[in-house]
C-alpha positions in Angstrom: -4.6 -21.2 -14.2 -8.3 -22.3 -14.2 -8.8 -26.0 -13.9 -12.4 -27.3 -14.1 -13.3 -29.4 -11.1 -14.2 -32.2 -13.5 -10.6 -32.5 -14.5 -9.2 -32.7 -11.0 -8.8 -36.5 -11.0 -7.0 -36.4 -14.3 -4.6 -33.7 -13.2 -3.8 -35.5 -9.9 -3.3 -38.9 -11.8 -1.0 -37.2 -14.4 1.1 -35.7 -11.6 1.5 -39.0 -9.7 2.1 -41.0 -13.0 4.8 -38.5 -14.0 6.4 -38.9 -10.6 6.4 -42.7 -10.9 7.8 -42.5 -14.5 10.5 -40.1 -13.2 11.6 -42.7 -10.7 12.4 -45.3 -13.4 15.7 -43.5 -13.9 16.8 -44.4 -10.3 18.5 -47.7 -10.6 18.5 -50.5 -8.1 21.8 -52.3 -8.6 20.9 -53.6 -12.1 20.6 -51.9 -15.4 17.4 -50.7 -17.0 17.1 -49.1 -20.4 14.8 -46.4 -18.8 17.9 -45.2 -16.9 19.4 -43.8 -20.0 16.6 -43.2 -22.5 15.9 -39.8 -21.0 19.6 -38.6 -21.3 19.9 -35.9 -23.9 22.9 -35.5 -26.1 23.8 -32.4 -28.1 23.8 -33.6 -31.8 22.9 -31.8 -35.0 22.8 -28.5 -33.2 20.1 -29.5 -30.7 19.5 -31.6 -27.6 18.0 -35.1 -28.4 17.2 -38.1 -26.2 19.5 -41.1 -26.7 16.7 -43.3 -27.9 16.1 -41.0 -30.9 19.8 -41.1 -32.0 20.8 -44.6 -31.2 19.7 -48.2 -30.5 19.8 -49.1 -26.8 20.1 -52.7 -25.7 20.4 -54.6 -22.4 23.1 -57.3 -22.9 22.6 -58.4 -19.3 21.7 -56.8 -16.0 25.1 -55.3 -15.7 25.7 -54.0 -19.3 23.8 -51.6 -21.5 25.0 -51.0 -25.1 24.3 -47.9 -27.2 24.7 -48.2 -31.0 24.5 -44.7 -32.5 22.9 -44.6 -36.0 25.4 -41.9 -36.9 29.0 -42.8 -35.7 29.9 -39.1 -35.6 27.6 -38.8 -32.6 29.7 -41.1 -30.4 31.6 -38.4 -28.6 28.4 -36.4 -27.9 26.7 -39.5 -26.5 29.7 -40.3 -24.3 29.8 -36.8 -23.0 26.0 -36.8 -22.3 26.3 -40.1 -20.3 29.2 -38.8 -18.3 27.4 -35.6 -17.5 24.3 -37.4 -16.3 23.8 -38.2 -12.6 24.0 -42.0 -13.2 27.7 -42.3 -12.2 28.4 -44.6 -15.1 31.7 -44.4 -17.1 31.0 -45.3 -20.8 33.5 -47.3 -22.8 33.8 -47.1 -26.6 34.3 -50.3 -28.4 34.6 -49.5 -32.1 31.1 -48.3 -33.1 29.3 -49.3 -29.9 29.3 -47.5 -26.5 29.2 -49.9 -23.5 27.8 -48.9 -20.2 28.9 -51.2 -17.5 26.6 -51.0 -14.5 28.7 -51.2 -11.3 27.1 -52.6 -8.2 25.8 -49.8 -6.0 27.8 -48.8 -3.0 26.2 -47.8 0.3 27.2 -44.2 -0.4 25.6 -44.3 -3.9 22.4 -45.9 -2.5 22.1 -43.0 0.0 22.7 -40.5 -2.8 19.8 -42.1 -4.8 17.6 -41.9 -1.7 18.3 -38.2 -1.5 17.4 -37.8 -5.2 14.3 -39.9 -4.6 13.2 -37.5 -1.8 13.9 -34.5 -4.0 11.8 -35.9 -6.8 9.0 -36.7 -4.3 9.1 -33.1 -3.0 8.9 -31.8 -6.6 5.8 -34.0 -7.2 4.2 -32.7 -4.0 4.8 -29.1 -5.2 2.9 -30.0 -8.4 0.1 -31.4 -6.4 -0.1 -28.3 -4.3 -0.2 -26.1 -7.5 -3.1 -28.2 -8.8 -4.8 -27.8 -5.5 -4.3 -24.0 -5.6 -5.6 -23.8 -9.1 -8.7 -25.9 -8.3 -9.4 -23.8 -5.2 -9.2 -20.6 -7.2 -11.6 -22.0 -9.8 -14.1 -23.0 -7.0 -13.8 -19.5 -5.4 -14.3 -17.8 -8.8 -17.4 -20.0 -9.5 -18.8 -18.9 -6.1 -18.1 -15.2 -6.9 -19.9 -15.5 -10.2 -22.9 -17.1 -8.5 -22.4 -20.5 -10.3 -22.3 -22.4 -7.0 -23.5 -21.6 -3.5 -21.6 -21.5 -0.2 -22.4 -25.0 0.7 -21.4 -26.4 -2.6 -18.1 -24.4 -2.4 -17.3 -25.9 1.0 -18.2 -29.4 -0.3 -16.0 -29.0 -3.4 -13.1 -27.6 -1.3 -13.3 -30.6 1.0 -13.4 -33.0 -1.9 -10.3 -31.3 -3.5 -8.5 -31.7 -0.2 -9.3 -35.4 -0.1 -7.9 -35.8 -3.6 -4.7 -34.0 -2.5 -4.4 -36.2 0.5 -4.9 -39.3 -1.6 -2.3 -38.2 -4.2 0.2 -37.3 -1.4 -0.3 -40.7 0.2 0.3 -42.4 -3.1 3.6 -40.5 -3.5 4.7 -41.4 0.1 3.8 -45.1 -0.5 5.8 -45.1 -3.7 8.8 -43.4 -2.0 8.8 -46.0 0.8 8.7 -48.8 -1.7 11.5 -47.3 -3.9 13.6 -46.5 -0.8 13.3 -50.0 0.4 14.2 -51.3 -3.1 17.2 -48.9 -3.2 18.5 -49.9 0.2 18.2 -53.6 -0.2 21.5 -55.2 -1.3 
């Protein structure tokens, strides 16, 4: 895929921001609505995010409530929460689904660290793909005579600097999140 060099910063920023947003689903011993907003339930014949079919509220740091707008969706929402990788067992209380957030065990913290490293590797793969696309664009521009040899080398070095910067940002974020996950 051809990416103009002028869009390189935007692409790298999008990739790192997506990674950071992806980490919000990893909890740190207390609840956060972002943990469950991305969970998708099968309702009305299609997969929909919970925040589009129910009201989500934080009662306190250890309890999240889900109030479905259509009460017929309660079983589908419960099934979706159980199928997620959160490890939370939902409780139905009349028309409300309660999600008690248990304290994280050492084992669960280590599982979250593994998930964190998997997400980091996925982000690095995206960064490498952007790098590959940019390098191909630069080489194509050289073949077409739009830029010279010196300019091609300079642009390639600049792309590598941007890649290194994005990877450093990912690593820094991983270290911060890992420290946060492992602190009791």
